[in-house]
N, C-alpha and C positions, 0 to 999 in steps of 0.2 A: 443667553437663556431668558433674560428679562424681556427681550423683544418677543420671544415665543410666548411667555406667560401673558404678556399684554394682548397678543393676538387671540389666545384662548379665552381670556377674560372678556374680550369684545364679542366673542361668540356666546358665552354663558357666564355672566357676571357673578351668578350665585354659586359657582362651583369653586372649591378649593383645589386648584390645579397643582399646587405644590405637594399635596399629599394623596390625591386621588390616583389609584392605579387600575381603575376599571371603567375608563372612559368609553370604551367600545362595548365591553361585556355588559355594562349597565345601561347602555343606550344613551349616554349623556351626549356623545357626539354621533350624529347621524351622517348619512352619505353626503348630504348638502354641506354639512360642517366640514367634512374631510375635503371635499372639492375646494371649498373656500380657503381652508388652511393650506392646502397644496399650492394654490395660486399665491397666497400671501408669502409662503416660504420661498417660492421661486422669486417673487419680487424683492423681498427683504434680504434673503441670504444668497441669491443667485444659485440656488440648488434645485435641480429638477429631480422629482421623485418618480422613478420608473414604476410602471404598473405592477410589476412583480414584487415591489416593496410595499405596496398598499395592502397590508395584512393587519389584523387586529393587534398582533404583538408589537408592531411599530407605532401604534397610535393609542395604546391603552393608558398611557401616562405622559405627562409632559416630559419627564426624563427619557422615556422611550423615544419620543419624537425628537428630542434634542440629540440623543445619541445617533438617530438616523440622519439627522441634518449633518452632524459632524463627520459621520462615516462617509456620507455621499460627497461631502465637501473635500474630502481627502482623496478621492478617486480621480 
């Protein structure tokens, strides 16, 4: 999880990613951020995020993203 928090902080250092749960809803993460994050997740965790998983619910918080990574890693 710390690696993910570091990735998110690199995108927006002024956001408290540990408590924010409206990253998509509030426009904190935009489409470019999501593409960047997906690429970094692939590189760091060797997890490919399929297009059907790229939905707001999976990216609204660091916890949601982490749960997505863990779930996809188990498949």
